[in-house]
C-alpha positions as a printed NumPy array, in Angstrom:
array([[  4.237, -57.561,  43.77 ],
       [  6.767, -58.632,  41.196],
       [  4.319, -57.788,  38.375],
       [  3.651, -54.29 ,  39.768],
       [  7.381, -53.482,  39.827],
       [  7.736, -54.546,  36.197],
       [  4.764, -52.355,  35.232],
       [  6.181, -49.3  ,  36.997],
       [  9.623, -49.807,  35.431],
       [  8.25 , -49.69 ,  31.857],
       [  8.776, -46.408,  30.026],
       [  7.085, -46.987,  26.679],
       [  4.651, -44.175,  25.939],
       [  6.109, -41.766,  28.502],
       [  7.045, -39.262,  25.791],
       [  3.491, -39.281,  24.434],
       [  2.065, -38.57 ,  27.881],
       [  4.584, -35.781,  28.477],
       [  3.741, -34.269,  25.086],
       [  0.032, -34.399,  25.928],
       [  0.737, -32.255,  29.001],
       [  3.069, -29.78 ,  27.274],
       [  1.384, -29.435,  23.84 ],
       [ -1.552, -27.185,  24.86 ],
       [  0.764, -24.642,  26.494],
       [  3.129, -24.774,  23.514],
       [  0.303, -24.233,  21.018],
       [ -1.054, -21.328,  23.093],
       [  2.365, -19.668,  23.174],
       [  2.798, -20.194,  19.437],
       [ -0.643, -18.723,  18.684],
       [  0.116, -15.764,  20.94 ],
       [  3.396, -15.098,  19.131],
       [  1.701, -15.184,  15.74 ],
       [ -1.303, -13.135,  16.87 ],
       [  0.631, -10.369,  18.595],
       [  3.308, -10.333,  15.891],
       [  0.634,  -9.663,  13.283],
       [ -1.107,  -7.072,  15.456],
       [  2.107,  -5.192,  16.304],
       [  3.151,  -5.302,  12.65 ],
       [ -0.134,  -3.689,  11.609],
       [  0.07 ,  -1.123,  14.42 ],
       [  3.624,  -0.235,  13.399],
       [  2.503,   0.161,   9.782],
       [ -0.263,   2.537,  10.848],
       [  2.243,   4.595,  12.872],
       [  4.569,   4.737,   9.877],
       [  1.708,   5.912,   7.658],
       [  0.923,   8.698,  10.126],
       [  4.582,   9.776,  10.254],
       [  4.92 ,   9.776,   6.454],
       [  1.693,  11.748,   6.08 ],
       [  2.808,  14.301,   8.676],
       [  6.122,  14.786,   6.883],
       [  4.313,  15.199,   3.553],
       [  1.974,  17.792,   5.054],
       [  4.876,  20.159,   5.724],
       [  4.888,  21.179,   2.042],
       [  1.382,  22.677,   2.24 ],
       [  0.787,  26.415,   2.471],
       [ -2.599,  26.236,   4.218],
       [ -4.311,  23.835,   6.618],
       [ -6.543,  22.465,   3.856],
       [ -3.578,  21.918,   1.525],
       [ -1.656,  20.177,   4.322],
       [ -4.657,  17.973,   5.014],
       [ -4.946,  17.044,   1.342],
       [ -1.23 ,  16.248,   1.11 ],
       [ -1.449,  14.043,   4.206],
       [ -4.39 ,  12.058,   2.811],
       [ -2.72 ,  11.672,  -0.581],
       [  0.462,  10.414,   1.061],
       [ -1.428,   7.763,   3.048],
       [ -3.274,   6.53 ,  -0.037],
       [ -0.089,   6.529,  -2.114],
       [  1.955,   4.5  ,   0.372],
       [ -0.554,   2.156,   2.028],
       [  0.053,  -0.447,  -0.675],
       [  3.621,  -0.941,   0.535],
       [  2.329,  -2.37 ,   3.834],
       [  1.235,  -5.968,   3.234],
       [ -1.483,  -6.264,   5.897],
       [ -3.041,  -2.82 ,   5.464],
       [ -5.983,  -2.141,   3.158],
       [ -6.893,   1.313,   1.889],
       [-10.628,   0.862,   2.469],
       [-10.04 ,   0.336,   6.216],
       [ -8.127,   3.565,   6.86 ],
       [ -9.293,   7.079,   7.703],
       [ -7.063,  10.125,   7.985],
       [ -7.687,  13.237,  10.073],
       [ -5.242,  16.075,   9.517],
       [ -5.59 ,  19.499,  11.111],
       [ -3.711,  22.113,  13.104],
       [ -3.222,  21.117,  16.728],
       [ -5.844,  22.988,  18.802],
       [ -3.403,  23.335,  21.702],
       [ -0.625,  24.841,  19.565],
       [ -1.36 ,  26.455,  16.176],
       [  2.301,  25.99 ,  15.168],
       [  1.865,  22.22 ,  15.186],
       [  0.004,  20.125,  12.609],
       [ -1.363,  16.737,  13.679],
       [ -2.111,  13.782,  11.433],
       [ -4.164,  10.961,  12.939],
       [ -4.543,   7.67 ,  11.086],
       [ -7.309,   5.309,  12.189],
       [ -7.291,   1.738,  10.975],
       [-10.042,  -0.861,  11.344],
       [ -8.175,  -4.162,  11.796],
       [-11.305,  -6.306,  12.153],
       [-10.685,  -7.911,   8.738],
       [ -7.568,  -9.65 ,  10.07 ],
       [ -9.696, -12.164,  11.974],
       [ -7.829, -11.719,  15.231],
       [-11.061, -11.665,  17.233],
       [-11.249, -15.439,  16.752],
       [ -8.54 , -15.8  ,  19.391],
       [-10.673, -13.965,  21.955],
       [-11.424, -17.101,  23.943],
       [ -7.788, -17.922,  24.635],
       [ -5.861, -14.621,  24.43 ],
       [ -6.479, -11.052,  25.588],
       [ -7.51 ,  -9.176,  22.455],
       [ -6.505,  -5.555,  21.788],
       [ -8.945,  -3.207,  20.092],
       [ -9.715,  -3.668,  16.392],
       [ -9.4  ,   0.102,  16.034],
       [ -5.774,   1.165,  15.775],
       [ -5.249,   4.922,  16.137],
       [ -1.835,   6.542,  15.66 ],
       [ -0.922,  10.228,  15.541],
       [  2.126,  12.091,  14.275],
       [  2.722,  15.785,  14.838],
       [  5.013,  18.151,  12.925],
       [  5.915,  21.726,  13.694],
       [  4.954,  24.355,  11.149],
       [  7.398,  26.988,  10.098],
       [ 11.094,  27.155,   9.422],
       [ 12.387,  26.615,  12.933]])
């Protein structure tokens, strides 16, 4: 019995065993922070592109001119967003069917190139297609 008490009283290696229990949860949390931080950063960039394009479209005199201005604005500013690539973006700009005094700009971004789908086994994955819309009112009021 004396030998068993000495064995139980020893603490060498306890930190390694505790780390082995805690490390997987810590790594999962760290991966989740990085993954969602990148995703939300890209989604925010897409929303900003839509807002900038909608503001630029105000200068147009017709729906086609507004649409052209919106597309040009997206292509001119996408380079200032580090994780966004111009060949993954599409822009739809047109008068709002529900209200002809509003002009809607929708920016769609294919985020599949970011490689976030690789985390699908351990984290819930949002869609690779990020769609953001900004609407501006036409007219001087």
